[in-house]
Every structure is written in C-alpha cells, then in structure tokens.
N, C-alpha and C positions, 0 to 999 in steps of 0.2 A: 507566282509571287502575291494575288491573290489570297490564294492556301493558304503556305507558310503564314503570311500578316494576317489573317484570323485565326489559328493558331497561337501566332504569339502570344496577341491579344487575350484568346482564352486562358494561359496557362500564367497573363499579368494576372486578373482578374479574380478565378481563383485558387493559384496560392497554394502550396501546398500543405500546408495550414491554417487553424483560423489565431486570431491577434486571442492571445490566453497567457498565462500563466504556467508555468512542472514547476514545483517545488520538488528537490531531489534532496536526501539526506545522504551525503558520503561520509559514509560510517569511520573507514583509513586518516578521515581530517577534519574533524571536530568541525566542520563547518554544512551548509546547504547552498544549492544553488538555485538563486531564479532563475529559469531559462524563460523565454519569451518565444514562446509558439509562434508567432506571426516571423519572427526571424531564423529561429532558430538558433541563437545564441545564449549564452551564462549574460545577463545584466548588471547581475549584482553576485557577489557571494557574502555568503554574512558565518562569523564564528556563532557557535554554540556550543555545550557541554560536551564532554567526553563519548564518544560512539554514538553519534544520530542514526538509528534506527527507522525508526515512521514517522508519517507526516499524517496529521489530521488537519483539514482545512474547515473553516468557518459556512455555516450556510451560505455567506453573503460572499463567501471568498475572499475578505479581507484582510481576513489573518489565519492564521500558519498555525500549527502547536508541533513542537520537535519531543522526542522520545527520547535524554541522553541516558541509555542504557548502561555503557563506561565498558570496560573493556573485562577479557577474563579475568585478571589480577584485581582488576576495581571496578567493585560496582557501583552505577550510577544510581541517581536518585533525586532528576529536577527535570523539568521543563522547561523549554526555552516557545514563548511567543514570541509573532514576526508579525509585523506589518508589512501586507506585500505591495500596496499601493506604494506605497514608503520606504520600501528596501530596507526598513531596519527594526532589530531588535526587541521587543518593547519590558521584556524584564523574562529575569528565571524563576520559576515558579520551584521552590525547596519542597520535594514533597515529604520528609522526613527520612519515616522509617519504613516507607511503602521504597525498597528496593527495584532496580533493575526495573523500571518504566518501559515498557511495550508496545505492546497495540492499544492504539486510541479511536476513539468516536466522537466525532462534538453529538451532542444531543439537542441544544439551541446554539445562540451566539455569543452565551456566557458560559455555560456547563458541557462539559467533556467529560465520559467514559475513558481510564487510564488502565490496564494490569499494572498487574507489579507481579517481577516474575518472584520474587525472594520471598513476599513477603502471600503468598498464594492466595490471592484478594481482585477484585474489579473495584478502585475506588472512582468515586464520583469528583471534581475538581471543575470549582468555583476558574475560571482565569483572569478575573476579571479585578476580582480581589487577591488570586493569588492564593489557594488556603486548599484545601481537602474536605470536602462536604461529610463525607460516608466512606465505608467501603463492605463490602460485603466478599464474603471468603469463599473460595473456590474448592479449599482442603487438596485443591488437585495439585500435581510434580510442575511446576515450567505450566505456569500461566500466561501464553503468550502474545496470543492475538484475540481480540473482541472486536462483533457484527451486533446488528442491532436491526429488529421490525421498525418499516413502515412507519408505524404509530409508535415507536418508543419503549411498547409495553412488555417487550423481552431483551435480554443481551445474551447472549453465547459467547463461551470464553474456550479456545482453543489450550488443549492442554497436553504437552508435548511427550514428557516424564511420564504419566501417566496412558498416555493412548484415549482420552475420555475429552467428549467436551462438555461442558455445562452452561444447564439453561438458569437464568437469574431472573425472577420476578423485578423489573425495575421500579415499581407502584409498592410491592410490599418490602422491597429492600432484600428479597432472602434466597437463595437458592430454590431451585427446583426438581432439582436430580442432575446423574452425571450420565451419559451413555457412554457406551464402548462401542469409538471409533478407530480405533486399528495405530498400531506403534510408531509411534512419533505424530500425531496428531498435530495441524500446525496453521496452515490455509483454511481461511473462513469467510464466507459471504451469505448475505440472507437475499436470497430473492426480490423481483422490484415487488411482486406480490405478497409479500409476505409468508407466504404460505412455506415453506422450505427452507433450510440452512443446510451449504453443504459445505464436506472441511475435505483437508487433505490429509494424508496420514503416509509422511514421507517415508519411515521403515516400511512398513507396507505394501507402500505402492499402489495404494488405493484414494478415489477421491469417494465421499460416505454421501449422502441425500437424508436428513433427516426432517420429519415434521415437524413443525414450530411450536404446533398445540400439544399435541400428540407423546413430541418425541418418539416417538416409532423411527425406526428406522427404514428407511424407503425404498435402500438401494447401498450395493456395494459395487462399482467401478473401477475395476483395475489399469491400471497407467503407471507404465514405465517412465521413465528412472525418478527416482526421486525427489514427488512433486510435490513444492513446497508452497505456492501458494496460490488462491485459487480467486477466478473476478467475475462476476452472471452481467453480461453485458445488462445495455439498460431496456431495451426488450425482453428479457426476461427467457429467450430462447436456446440461447449458451452460454458453457463454463469454459473457460478459458483458465487454461489452468497450466504453469511456470515449472519446468522439471529439471531440477540442478543438475543434475547427472549429467542427462542427454543433450542439453545444452537446446533445447525446442520448446514449443508450446503445444503443448495437448486443446484441443476445442472438442468439445461434450455439448449433446443434446442437452437439453432441459426435459421437456418432454419425455422422452425415450428413454431419458438415462445411462444413456451407451455413448461410447469412441465416437467420433465423426470422421477426424483428421488429425494430421500433425503439422505443425508447422515449422519449419526451417527458421533458423532466428540465427544465421553465421556468424557469430564474433570471434576474434583468435582469441586465447589465452594474455596474458598478460604474465612475463616474466617475473613480473616483483612481486612477490605473494609474501613479502616483510608487514607483519600484521592486520593482516586479513585475518579476520572468522573461519571463514569455507576456504580451506586449501590440499580439501582430499578428496576431487573430482578431476586432477589428473589436469588435460587441454580444455574442459569445459571451459567455459566462462560465464559459468554461474547466475541462469534468468533466474530472477525472484522476485521481484517488485513487479505488479502490473498496474495500470491507471488505463480507464480507456473513458474515452472522451462523450460531453451527455450525448450528444448524438450518435453515438457508439457505431460511428465510422472508423473510429482509429482507438488503434492503442500501445500504450507503453507499454517498453519491457524491459527493464534493470539488471542489466549483466556488473552483477558481482565483481566476477575476476578478471572483464574485462572493461572495463573504467566505459563502457557505453551503453545508450539508450537504445533500442531499435526501436523501431517505427513502423507498427504492424498496421497495411491494410485487411480494414474487418470485411468487405465485398471479396476481394482477388484473394486473398486466404494468405498475403506474401510480409515479405517486409519489405519496406520501399525507402529506407530513408534514415537516419545517427543521426541521437545527437551526442555530448560529451558532457559532461557536468565536474564529477571530481572526481577520486580516488575510491576508490568502493561504495561507489551507487547499489543502494537496497529499495528501501521504502521511497514512496513518494507520493504528490498529496497534486491536484488539478486545482486549479483556479480562473473562474473566468474573467478575474478582474488581472487587467494589466500592472504593469511598473511603470511606477510613471518616477521624472525626476525626482530629487531630495527636496528641491526648491516646491514643484509641485504650482509654481506660477503661470506654464502655459497651458497644463492640463496635456501635454504630449508624451507619447510611451518612449522610453526612452531606451533606445538601439543601440 
C-alpha cells in the first residue's frame, strides 16, 4: 500500500507536462488553438486569416504572430498578432504586396522577420506599428521558411522552388549568396551555437548541414522519406526531422552528421481530405511542424492529416501521448506563459 501511495504522489506532482501554452495553427479552419500544456486541453480557439501556416512567439512569450498564407486559389497577405495570456486577437497586419507570408521569427519584442513566397522576399515587420520596415529579395522561387543566428546577424531562407538556401546579412540588409541544397528545400534551423544551419530537401530526401559563416556545405545526409521540417534540440546534440510520407520522426546526430534513429509516431490519417493541402501521401498522417520544449525533454509534432499533435519523450525516444487542436494542424509555437481568464482578476490559469 505504501508503495502504491508513493507512486500516486509522484505522478501527481511530476505530471505529464509543465504549465505553458502551445499555439497551434489550424490550416483548414482559419483558427489558432491555445493549448494549456498543464492540462493538455484547448483553452481558447481564436479566428485568424485564411490558411494560417506558421506561428512565431515573442521572446517574452506574451505575443504570437500568425502567418495567413491563404489557399491555392487565393493568396494571403496578412499577419495576425495574438495576446497569449489574454487569449485574444490584438490586430491584423496588412503586408500590402508581400503575398503568401509563411516562415517567421521574432528578432525582439517589436520586430519580426517574415518570408513572402510570392514576392521572393524576406521582410522585416514592426508588429507594434503594424507596418513593413524593409524587404530583402532572395531572387529565388517559393521562399518558404526562415531561421536566424542567435546574435541575429544573419538570416537563412529555404527556397522550395529553387532548391536553395539564401543567406542574408541583416545588418547590411543584403543577400550574401545562395547555396544549392537540393530539390524541395523547405525546413530550416540554426544550431544553438550559431555555427551551422540545417535544411531539409523534401524531394531530394536529404538533410544538408551548412557552415553559417563560410556557407560551405558540411554534409549531405540521406533521410527518407519527404523530410519536411528540422528542429535542433536546445543542447545542440541532435536534429529532429519530420518525414511527411513515412509518417515518422528521424533523429540525426549533429556532431557526427548522421542518422541515429527513426522514431515511430503512429497516428491514423483522417478520412476527410477536403480543403487540405497535402493529400498526396495516402495513409500517412503527414507530420510537419515540430516544437521542442526549452528543457529539451519533449517534442510536439503536428500531424496535418491526422488532426493530432504527438508528444514525444526525447530521453526514451518514444511517443508518450497526444493533444488535439483543430483541423489540419501544422505550424506551432511554444510560450512559457499560461493563458489566463479574460478578466485576469484572479491571475489563475483558465482550465
């Protein structure tokens, strides 16, 4: 009896997840879900623009920026700014001629970088004033995702249509050059030490590591099948790659630049394919977006055709649970801030 009591108390106090908020873009619903990670429940669903693809969270975790990409038929040209603790939309930012916004990253509390696929440009946006400050052209087709070095001196843009990565000097506001990385270059992340940028090339079935200063290709690693996103864990030792066609997670060793393991994330595909973008993968649940907790213990993987988010234990390397947001979840952001009641008088989290 004592042993059972101790186990029960241990489970009660450790819990499956720490209190924080996962912001999930639901592409087929024009909404974002705010998921309380303490309870695993959606505490608020907010309307945004059509085709929300990606999420960026401000350094203090209090605001989230949503890229409203649009649909195949209609290009989007807006961002939605969200107050995370207040669970409310603050404003819609009109990007004018910078159509199909997609990848984003905050530089500070006020400024964010955003890719515009249609304009082949990386733009800098003042989210407080709601205006575009400047744009740097890539000259490449389908400039999709962006990552920056920790010191924010350089940005790197993955260009799907050209199979390249563009390096940009942020201080000078000019491109430094393009690196051929492989057909369908899409996912991108910079190592915590700022020395390497890793990109996925979904049609080439490769992950490429590039030196951030010299732009030299350091390694080309075969990764089947359809590697679509990459996220390097906080200690810099491993890179997680979501594979849309095979429906699993590839784990790569950063130092050795090689595949270490594949982690199954078994989620059934939904029968309803209406209004979904990625319907060519049959029974795959199409894992795409990856978020890793700051302590590096867990990852969240969004299954766009499974309407599910897998929780992966990064010590045991196995799927340990799931969350549910909306229809066709894809881009996600992690905030260390809880969602509070709208009145905010008690300061207690909304459950």
